[in-house]
C-alpha positions in Angstrom: 0.0 -0.1 -0.1 1.2 3.1 -1.0 0.9 6.2 1.8 1.8 9.5 0.6 1.9 12.7 3.0 2.1 16.3 1.4 2.6 19.2 4.2 3.1 22.7 3.9 4.0 24.6 7.2 2.2 27.9 6.5 -0.5 27.9 9.0 0.0 29.2 12.2 0.7 26.6 14.8 -0.6 28.0 17.8 -4.4 27.3 16.3 -6.1 24.3 17.9 -6.2 21.4 15.5 -9.2 19.6 15.5 -9.2 15.8 14.3 -12.5 13.9 13.1 -12.5 10.2 14.3 -14.5 7.6 11.7 -12.7 7.7 8.6 -9.7 10.1 9.6 -8.3 9.2 12.8 -9.7 5.3 12.4 -9.7 3.5 9.1 -13.5 2.3 10.1 -16.9 3.4 11.1 -17.7 3.2 15.2 -21.4 3.6 14.5 -21.5 0.8 12.2 -19.1 -1.2 14.4 -21.0 -0.9 17.8 -24.2 -1.3 15.5 -23.2 -4.7 14.4 -22.2 -5.6 18.2 -25.4 -4.8 19.2 -26.8 -7.5 16.5 -25.0 -10.2 18.9 -27.3 -9.8 21.4 -30.9 -10.7 21.1 -31.8 -8.3 24.2 -30.1 -5.5 22.7 -31.8 -6.6 19.0 -35.2 -5.7 20.6 -34.5 -2.6 22.2 -32.7 -1.4 18.7 -36.2 0.1 17.0 -37.3 2.1 20.5 -33.7 3.6 20.5 -33.9 4.6 16.9 -37.1 6.0 17.6 -35.7 8.6 19.8 -33.5 9.9 17.4 -30.1 9.2 15.8 -28.0 11.0 18.8 -29.9 8.8 21.4 -29.4 6.0 19.1 -25.7 6.5 19.1 -25.3 6.9 22.8 -27.7 3.8 23.5 -25.2 1.6 21.4 -22.0 3.2 22.8 -23.4 2.5 26.3 -24.6 -0.9 25.5 -21.4 -2.4 23.9 -18.1 -3.0 23.9 -15.6 -2.2 21.5 -11.9 -3.2 22.1 -10.4 0.0 21.2 -6.7 -1.5 21.3 -7.7 -3.5 17.9 -9.4 -0.3 16.1 -7.6 0.2 12.8 -6.0 3.6 13.2 -4.5 5.6 10.7 -0.6 5.4 11.5 0.6 8.1 9.1 -2.4 10.5 10.6 -1.4 9.2 14.2 2.3 9.7 13.9 1.8 13.5 12.4 -0.3 14.2 15.4 1.9 13.0 17.8 4.6 15.3 16.5 2.2 18.1 16.7 1.5 17.6 20.3 5.2 17.1 21.3 5.6 20.7 19.8 3.0 22.1 22.1 -0.2 22.0 19.6 -3.4 22.2 21.5 -5.3 18.8 20.1 -9.0 18.1 19.8 -11.1 15.2 19.0 -13.8 16.5 17.1 -16.4 13.8 16.0 -19.7 12.8 15.5 -19.7 9.6 17.4 -20.7 9.5 21.0 -18.6 10.9 23.9 -18.2 7.6 25.2 -16.7 6.1 22.2 -14.3 9.4 21.5 -13.5 9.2 25.5 -12.4 5.5 25.5 -10.3 6.6 22.0 -8.4 9.1 23.9 -8.0 7.0 27.0 -6.1 4.1 24.8 -4.0 7.2 22.7 -3.6 9.4 25.8 -3.4 12.2 22.9 -6.2 14.7 22.9 -6.3 17.9 25.4 -10.2 18.1 24.8 -13.1 16.4 23.3 -16.0 17.6 21.6 -18.4 14.6 20.6 -22.4 13.8 19.9 -24.1 13.2 23.4 -27.8 11.8 23.9 -29.5 15.6 22.7 -26.9 16.6 19.5 -25.5 14.6 17.0 -22.4 16.4 15.7 -22.1 15.9 12.1 -21.8 18.3 9.2 -23.0 21.8 9.8 -23.8 21.0 13.6 -20.1 20.4 14.3 -19.1 23.4 12.5 -21.5 25.1 14.9 -20.2 23.5 17.9 -16.4 24.3 16.9 -17.2 27.8 15.6 -19.1 28.1 19.2 -15.9 27.1 21.3 -12.8 28.4 19.3 -14.5 30.9 16.9 -14.8 31.8 13.1 -11.4 30.5 11.3 -10.0 30.1 14.9 -9.3 26.1 14.6 -7.7 24.0 11.7 -9.7 20.9 10.8 -8.7 17.4 9.8 -11.8 15.4 8.2 -12.2 12.7 5.5 -14.9 13.3 3.5 -18.0 15.5 2.3 -19.4 15.8 5.5 -16.8 17.9 6.5 -17.2 20.7 3.8 -19.6 22.8 6.3 -16.3 22.5 9.1 -13.6 23.1 6.7 -15.9 26.6 5.6 -15.3 27.7 9.1 -11.6 26.7 9.7 -8.6 28.6 9.1 -7.1 25.9 7.3 -7.9 21.9 7.0 -6.0 18.6 6.5 -7.6 15.8 4.1 -7.4 12.1 4.7 -8.4 9.3 2.1 -10.7 12.0 0.4 -11.6 12.0 -3.5 -10.4 14.5 -5.5 -13.7 15.6 -6.1 -13.9 16.4 -2.2 -10.4 17.9 -2.3 -11.0 20.3 -4.9 -14.2 21.3 -3.0 -12.1 21.7 0.4 -9.6 23.6 -1.3 -12.1 26.4 -2.6 -13.2 26.9 1.3 -10.0 27.1 3.0 -6.3 26.6 2.8 -5.1 22.7 2.6 -2.4 22.4 5.1 -1.6 18.5 4.4 -3.0 15.6 2.9 -3.0 11.9 3.9 -3.4 9.0 1.6 -3.2 5.7 3.2 -6.3 4.0 1.7 -6.4 2.5 -1.8 -9.1 2.4 -3.9 -12.2 0.4 -3.4 -12.0 -1.7 -6.3 -9.5 -4.5 -4.9 -10.3 -4.0 -1.2 -14.0 -4.8 -2.4 -12.4 -7.7 -4.6 -10.9 -9.4 -1.4 -14.2 -8.8 0.4 -16.0 -11.0 -1.8 -13.1 -13.6 -2.2 -13.7 -14.6 -5.5 -11.0 -17.7 -5.0 -13.9 -19.1 -2.6 -16.1 -19.5 -5.7 -14.0 -22.4 -6.8 -16.3 -24.4 -4.1 -19.7 -23.6 -5.8 -18.0 -25.9 -8.8 -19.7 -28.6 -6.7 -23.0 -27.7 -8.2 -21.5 -29.5 -11.9 -20.9 -32.9 -10.0 -23.8 -34.2 -10.7 -23.6 -34.0 -14.1 -20.1 -34.8 -14.4 -20.9 -38.4 -12.3 -24.0 -39.0 -14.5 -22.0 -38.7 -17.7 -24.5 -35.8 -18.7 -21.6 -33.3 -19.8 -23.0 -33.1 -23.1 -26.5 -31.9 -22.1 -26.5 -28.6 -23.0 -29.6 -27.4 -21.0 -28.2 -29.1 -17.7 -24.9 -27.3 -18.2 -27.1 -24.1 -18.4 -28.8 -24.5 -15.2 -26.0 -25.5 -13.5 -23.9 -22.6 -14.5 -27.0 -20.4 -13.4 -26.7 -22.1 -10.1 -23.3 -21.7 -9.7 -23.6 -17.8 -10.3 -26.2 -17.7 -7.8 -24.2 -19.6 -5.1 -21.5 -17.6 -5.7 -23.4 -14.4 -4.9 -24.7 -15.6 -1.6 -21.8 -17.0 -1.0 -20.1 -13.5 -1.0 -22.9 -12.2 0.8 -22.6 -14.6 3.8 -18.6 -14.1 3.9 -19.2 -10.3 4.2 -21.7 -11.2 6.9 -18.6 -13.1 8.6 -16.5 -10.5 8.2 -18.4 -8.1 10.1 -19.4 -10.5 13.0 -15.6 -11.5 13.6 -14.0 -7.8 13.2 -12.4 -8.1 16.6 -11.3 -11.7 16.2 -9.9 -11.0 12.7 -8.0 -8.2 14.0 -6.3 -10.5 16.5 -5.3 -13.0 13.8 -2.0 -12.7 11.8 -3.2 -13.2 8.6 -7.1 -12.3 9.0 -6.0 -8.9 10.1 -5.4 -7.9 6.4 -9.1 -8.5 5.7 -10.6 -5.5 4.1 -13.0 -4.9 7.1 -10.6 -5.7 9.5 -7.7 -3.3 8.6 -9.6 -0.8 7.6 -9.0 -0.4 3.9 -12.9 -0.6 3.4 -15.4 0.6 5.5 -18.2 -1.5 7.1 -20.9 0.6 5.8 -19.6 -0.2 2.4 -20.0 -4.0 3.1 -23.7 -3.2 4.5 -24.6 -1.3 1.0 -23.4 -4.3 -1.2 -25.0 -7.0 1.0 -28.3 -7.0 -0.2 -27.1 -6.3 -4.1 -25.2 -9.5 -3.7 -28.4 -11.5 -1.9 -30.8 -10.1 -4.5 -28.7 -11.0 -7.6 -28.2 -14.9 -6.0 -31.9 -15.2 -5.7 -32.6 -13.3 -9.4 -30.0 -16.0 -10.6 -31.9 -19.1 -8.9 -35.3 -18.0 -9.8 -34.2 -18.8 -13.6 -34.1 -22.5 -12.4 -37.5 -23.1 -12.6 -37.7 -25.8 -10.0 -38.6 -24.7 -6.6 -36.3 -27.4 -4.4 -33.1 -25.4 -6.0 -34.4 -22.1 -4.7 -35.4 -23.5 -1.1 -31.7 -25.2 -0.9 -30.5 -22.0 -2.1 -32.5 -20.0 0.7 -31.4 -23.4 3.3 -27.7 -22.7 2.5 -28.1 -18.8 3.0 -29.5 -19.7 6.6 -27.4 -22.1 7.7 -24.1 -20.4 6.6 -25.2 -16.9 8.2 -26.0 -19.1 11.4 -22.8 -20.6 11.4 -21.2 -17.5 11.1 -23.0 -15.5 13.7 -23.2 -18.6 16.3 -22.4 -22.2 15.2 -18.8 -21.6 14.4 -18.2 -21.1 18.0 -19.5 -24.9 18.9 -16.7 -27.8 18.4 -17.7 -30.2 16.0 -21.0 -28.7 15.3 -19.0 -26.3 13.3 -17.0 -28.9 11.1 -20.5 -30.8 10.2 -22.1 -27.5 9.6 -19.4 -26.7 7.0 -19.8 -30.3 5.6 -23.4 -29.6 5.2 -22.7 -26.3 3.4 -20.6 -28.1 0.9 -23.4 -31.0 0.2 -26.1 -28.7 -0.3 -24.0 -27.5 -3.3 -24.0 -30.9 -4.6 -27.9 -31.2 -3.8 -28.8 -28.0 -5.6 -26.7 -29.3 -8.7 -28.6 -32.3 -9.0 -31.9 -30.7 -8.3 -31.0 -28.1 -10.9 -30.2 -30.3 -13.3 -32.6 -33.1 -12.7 -29.8 -35.5 -12.3 -30.5 -36.2 -8.6 -28.2 -36.9 -6.0 -27.5 -40.7 -5.2 -27.3 -42.4 -2.0 -23.9 -43.2 -3.1 -22.5 -39.9 -3.8 -24.2 -38.3 -0.7 -22.1 -41.2 1.4 -19.4 -40.0 -0.5 -19.6 -36.1 -0.2 -20.8 -36.4 3.4 -17.4 -37.9 4.5 -14.9 -36.2 2.0 -16.3 -33.0 3.1 -16.5 -33.8 6.8 -13.0 -34.6 6.2 -12.0 -31.2 4.7 -13.6 -29.3 7.0 -11.6 -30.8 9.8 -8.4 -30.0 8.1 -9.7 -26.5 7.9 -10.0 -26.8 11.5 -6.9 -28.6 12.3 -4.7 -25.9 10.3 -6.0 -23.1 12.2 -5.2 -25.0 15.6 -1.9 -25.8 14.2 -1.2 -22.2 13.7 -2.1 -21.0 16.8 -0.3 -23.6 18.8 2.7 -22.4 16.6 2.1 -18.6 18.1 2.3 -20.0 21.7 -1.5 -19.4 22.4 -4.3 -22.2 23.3 -7.5 -20.5 22.5 -8.7 -18.6 19.0 -11.3 -16.0 19.4 -14.9 -17.2 18.7 -13.8 -20.9 18.5 -15.0 -23.8 20.6 -11.6 -25.5 20.4 -8.1 -25.5 21.9 -4.5 -26.5 20.6 -5.1 -29.8 22.9 -7.9 -30.8 20.4 -5.5 -31.1 17.6 -4.6 -34.6 18.0 -8.1 -36.1 18.2 -9.7 -33.8 15.4 -6.8 -35.6 12.9 -8.1 -38.8 13.8 -11.6 -37.8 13.3 -10.8 -36.0 10.0 -8.2 -38.9 8.6 -11.1 -41.3 9.5 -13.1 -39.5 7.5 -10.7 -39.0 4.3 -10.3 -43.1 4.5 -13.9 -43.8 5.0 -14.8 -41.5 1.6 -12.4 -43.6 -0.3 -14.0 -46.9 0.9 -17.5 -45.3 0.2 -16.2 -45.2 -3.7 -14.5 -48.7 -3.5 -17.7 -50.4 -2.3 -19.8 -48.6 -4.9 -18.1 -49.6 -7.8 -19.0 -53.7 -7.1 -22.6 -52.4 -6.6 -25.4 -52.9 -9.0 -25.9 -49.1 -9.7 -22.6 -48.9 -10.6 -22.7 -51.8 -13.0 -25.8 -50.0 -14.9 -24.7 -46.7 -14.8 -21.0 -47.7 -16.6 -20.1 -49.9 -19.3 -16.7 -50.8 -17.5 -17.0 -49.9 -13.8 -13.8 -51.6 -13.2 -11.8 -48.4 -14.4 -13.2 -46.7 -11.5 -11.0 -48.5 -9.4 -8.4 -46.1 -10.3 -9.8 -43.2 -9.0 -9.8 -44.8 -5.4 -6.1 -44.6 -4.8 -6.2 -41.1 -6.4 -8.7 -39.8 -4.1 -6.9 -41.2 -1.0 -3.8 -39.8 -2.3 -5.2 -36.5 -2.7 -6.8 -36.5 1.0 -3.7 -38.0 2.4 -1.3 -35.3 0.7 -3.7 -32.3 2.3 -3.1 -34.0 5.6 0.7 -34.1 5.2 0.4 -30.6 4.0 -1.6 -29.7 7.0 0.7 -31.4 9.6 3.9 -29.2 8.1 2.3 -26.2 8.4 1.7 -25.9 4.6 -1.9 -25.3 4.5 -3.5 -21.9 4.2 -7.1 -21.7 6.2 -9.4 -23.4 3.4 -8.2 -26.6 2.0 -10.2 -26.2 -1.1 -8.4 -22.7 -2.3 -5.3 -24.6 -1.3 -6.1 -27.5 -3.8 -6.9 -24.6 -6.6 -3.4 -23.3 -6.4 -1.8 -26.7 -6.2 -0.9 -28.3 -9.7 -0.8 -31.6 -7.9 -4.3 -31.4 -7.2 -5.1 -30.6 -10.4 -3.1 -33.5 -12.0 -5.1 -36.0 -9.9 -8.6 -34.2 -10.9 -7.4 -34.5 -14.5 -6.5 -38.3 -14.2 -9.7 -38.9 -12.3 -12.0 -37.5 -15.1 -9.6 -39.8 -17.4 -10.6 -42.7 -15.7 -14.5 -41.9 -15.2 -14.5 -41.0 -18.9 -13.0 -44.5 -19.5 -15.4 -45.9 -17.4 -18.3 -44.5 -19.2 -17.1 -45.7 -22.8 
């Protein structure tokens, strides 16, 4: 990430320097974060409509009083913070002037120990835009202060300020601000929204949604264009809904992600993307997913998509905290994709495919959890935030996972001698070659996990692994040979 800091010492240093909080000093929106925290408690959810009915100022104060934010973990604007610390050491009077509630502002200052005065919203006033400008003019006089802000709502304040500093503003806002006051500094620490937004929806995770094509492949219907089109529509639908659930997961896991060595770089946890932006695109993704699913004229596929969305959301909010329940839920989410592909195309999932899917997906889910616990142990920690496991569970989880891997291969071996296979394939004995390949692939995942090579998700790891692609290719050859 490139950091730019343009500075001109043209403004008298004796003027108080007033600094905005949300989007300026911190690279997030504390109102949205406290709102998300409120959604985690059922009793608080019931109070939200009443608080909002009493006005935005009361709403902010109630959220601040009934939620706990870890202010040490907030993504602070380090470049700005260093600049302010320098100003403080030179004797500059610093004021935290924010539309956030006074309690939030006090806690931030308690952590930073930086500001001489706080001007913030309370239960009777919401200091945003013109209201903040009026409060600062009443306190310091017109043109009696310098102001550091970050968006168009701060234009009213810059109009009354002796000088202004800009933080991560668009060129359009910067131009308007320059017409209102002298620009002292410009700080640019955030990249454009494009790349963070792409990271937020996690396109690499979409490879899991290719599971909707499995019923077509196992049924030998790869030349059925009508079935392929329906599977493709379901693939797009699941991509949209999956991305929406990833956003929900990231919003709920903000504090936990900020404590993780890798996940803290996620767009929301790092502050590269505002949580308000995430909340804005969430309904768009859900609407798109539902629209694509409705193009497939079967009620069952739509119901399966809704079931996936609800189960995935429940996993993000609560189920991931329960040991074993979490991995069985992940396995179910994989299996729903396969079921949806079968219902959409008319090539329904057989008992054998269901049994194989259940065991192999459970194994993959346990690989994911084992990898996380292994990384936790290497960092000298015992418990992970919002997880029900400890590092002491590593051995037994590995036993569960490896057992599921071998059973999934056993299911394929038993299927080959079943009457169903003999009716479906001209040469079912060719499927025997797939058994060691499937087992080899899973054993390799477990070996990579034990050596610490595994990333957070085994599917994403496999998508980047040439050996996995080779095994998939060879399995496809033997599956085709069994058909001929």
